[in-house]
N, C-alpha and C positions, 0 to 999 in steps of 0.2 A: 732461557726466557725468564724475565722477572715475574714473580707471582702477582697475579691481578688482585688489586685491593677490593675488599668487599665493603659496600656502604652499610652502615648500621640503619640509617634512615631509609624507609621503604614506603611503598604504596600503602601498605597496611597502616602505617602511621598517618599518612595523608587522610585516609578514610576515617580514622579515629577522630580527627579534629575538624573534618569537613562539616559545614552546615549550609543549608540552602538559605541564602540571604537575598532579599530583593535589593535592587540598586537604590540606595537612599538618596541619590542625587548629589550634586556638588555640595561640599561642605567648606565654606570659606573660613579660613583661619583669621584671627585678628590681625589687621594691618595688610591684608591681601585683598585683591579684587580679581574678578574673572578675566581671563584672557579673551580678547575680542578678535574679530577677523582682521582688524587693522593691526593688532599686535602680531598676529601670525604672518601677515604680509611683510611687516617690518623685519621680522626675524629672517624670513626666507630671503628677502632682498639683501640683508646683511650677509647671509651665508654665501649667496651667489656673487656678491661684490668682492668678497675677500678670499674666495676659494682659489687654489692653485690653477694655473692656466691649463696644465696638461690633463689631470684627472681629478675627479671628485671622489674622495675616499671617506667612508664612515667607519669609526671604531666602535665595536660592540664589546661589552664586558659582562653583560648579564642576560636579560631576556632578549636582547637584540641578537644573541648568538643562537638561541633555540626558537625564537619567534621573530625573525627580522622584519617581516611584513613588507618593507620597501623592496622594490625591484632592484636587482644588481646584476652586473655582467661578469664579475670576478670576485673571488674572496681569497684571502690569505691569512694565515696565522700571523699575529703581530704582537709586539711587546711595547707597552707604554712605560717608559722609565720615569720615575718620580711620582707615580700614581699607583693606587691599590684599590681593590674592591673593599667596600666597607658598608655595613648596615648602620648608616649614620644619618638617614633622612627620615624624619618623623614629624608629627604622627600621621599615620594613614587611617582615616576613619571610614574609608569607602571601598577601595579596590581589594585589598587583602587584609583589611582590618575593620573594626567597628568601634562604636563608642564603648562597648563592653570590653573589647579586646583590641586596642589600637595596634596597628602594624608598624613595623620599622623597616623601611625600604633600603635597598642597596643603591649606593651611588659610588662614583669614582672620587676618591679622596686622596689628598696629597700624602706622599711617603711610600717608599718601596718601589715595586714594579708590578705590572699587571699584564699577564698574557691573555690575549683575546683574539678577536677576528676583525679584519678590515674588509669592507665591501666597496667595490668600485661601482658607483651608481651610474646609470646610463645618462649621457648628455641629452639625448632625446627624451623629452618629458621630465627633465630633472626638476623643474620648478614644481610640478604636480607631486612628485615623490617627496620633495622637501616639505610641502604643505601637509602631506600625510604624516610625515615624521614629526613635525613640530606639534601637530595636534595630539599626537600620542604622548609626547614628552612634556607638554606645557598646558596647564589648565588654569593656573593662578599666577598673578604677578604681585610682587617681584619674584622672579624665578629663583628657587632654592638651588637649582642645578642648571645654570645657563649653558648654552652652547658655546663652544670655543674650539680653536684649532690646536692640536698637540702634535708633537713629533713622535713617531713610532718606528720601530725597527721590524723589518720583515726579512725572509730568506732571500728576497730579491733586492734588498737595500732599504734605506730609510725613506720615509715619505711623511707628508702632512695629512692628518685625518681630522674630520669633524667628530666631536664627541660632546657629551653632556657631563659636566663635572660639578662637584659639590662646591657651593659658596659657603665658606666657613663663617662668614659674617651673617648668614641667614639665621633667623630665629628658629628655623627648622633643623639646623645642624645639631646632631646629638653626638656628644663626645664623652669619653671617660667611662663608658660602660664596660664591665668585665665580660668575658666570653660567656660566663654563666648567666649574667643578667640579660645579655643579648639573646641567648638561647631560650630563656624563659619567655621572652616576648614573642619570638618566632614560633615557639611551640604552641601558642594559644591563639595567635591572631588569625582571623578569617574574615573575609569580606565577600562581596557579591561575585568577584572574579576568582575566588578560591582562597586557599590558606597560604600563609608564609612558608609553612612546611612544604607545601607543593612547589612553591617558587624555588626554594632552596634545593629541593630534590632535583627539579628539572635543570637547574643551573649546574650543580655538581655533576650530575649524570652526563650532561653534554660536554662539560669541560674534560672529564675523564676520558670520554670517547675520543676526544681530540688530542689526547696525550698531555693535557694541561692539568697539573696537580696543584691546586691552590690549598696550601696547608691550613690557612685560616678557615676557609669554608669546610675543609675536611674535618677539622676539629669541631666546628659548629654543627655539622650534620649529625655527628655522634652525640653531642650534647643535647640537641633538639630531640633526637630519638629517645634518649634516656629520660628527658623531661616529660615527653608525651606518655611514655610507659608509666612513669611515676604518678603523673596526674590521673591516668586511668585506674591505677591500682588503688588510689585514694577514694575513688567513686564506686568501687566494687565491693 
């Protein structure tokens, strides 16, 4: 039996950076506008008009794995080829970041491959589920990570799945950061929904429990833990 890997990042680190923060409300970035009910309806109509005839699958690579929220009838491990997890979406001044400590969110970026989970959504009530999904993923327009269909591989064969992927032309796309620079941001960012350290820990923990070892995230969790410990030592 292979030896089980031990995370360096822990709940202790999460508690060290957690702060009780009230929801500051939406923060529009320059050049963006709030999404409206009409925008949500347009997106859902587009999803339903372009989905495969047989089944509607949703690909999750981050929080959709440990907090899917939408109803589903089946789930499978899946691999998206040509895509990878990346903390490349910024800045987050609200959910897991603030003006003092802006967050850097995870998105699906081009390059490599990404193992995650696909969910088969129920046809009955599908429109309502998609409205829940789009309101979770979209708050401002133009979207920095618009919905799209991608090809994924599963143990039962290939299929098309809906996902949300980074638009590299968006002004919110963050590229060129080293792992150490990314870790420094994740180690300090905290918003009203919690910290980026908590998000990273939840994601890596769930992936490992599914037998998915993401080497980039594994290195990041160790670097984040070390940075949190170093920051605490400076204040003591």
